[in-house]
Residue, then its C-alpha position, 0 to 999 in steps of 0.5 A: m945903354k947897357t942893361r947893367t948901367l940901366l939897372e944900376l941907375l934904376t937901383l940908385g934912383s929907387n934908393l935915393y927916393l926911398m931915402s928921401q921919403d925917410k923923414e927922420l933922415m931928412e930932419k937929421l940932415a937938415n939939422m946937421v946943415k944948420e949946426g954946421k952953418q952956425k958953427l962956421d959962422d961962430f968960428m968966423h966971428s970969434e977971436n980965434a979966427d984972427e989967429y988962422d991964416e987962409t991956408t990953415l983955415l982951408q986945410k982944416l976945412a978940407e980935413k973936416a969935409k973929409d971927416v963929414e964925407q966919411q960919416f955921410e957915406k957910413r950913414l948912407e950905407d946904413a940907410a941902404i942896408k935898412i932899405y935892402q932888408k925891407l925889400h928882402i922881406a917883401h921878396v921873401n913874402d912874395i916867394e912864399a906866396l908863389q910856393k903856396d900857389i905852386a903847391t896848390l896847382r900841383e895838387e889840382l893837377a894831380q886830382l885832374k890826372n886821378p879824378q877818383g883817386k885811382 
């Protein structure tokens, strides 16, 4: 397996894991599913359902599915952006700590080269 593909799979897996840990997002998705099922059930048992034939209903469902897919992609993109921002902060902190360590090591090296400040 190519390194790039492996890296992409690893990134995707970690993103999905982090999103699954976001309780607020999972609750929103569960609520959206419940609401969607309820709306479809209400529509199928309403008087308006008799006016639509199967093809019209399927077309409307397909259009609605596309809309929902676009909304879902947007929400996933927003969640991914938040996750990357959180990860970026962690990386920045690590870099700052490493820079401090390097500065300390340079000072110690300079002291070893000049033990008495000569």
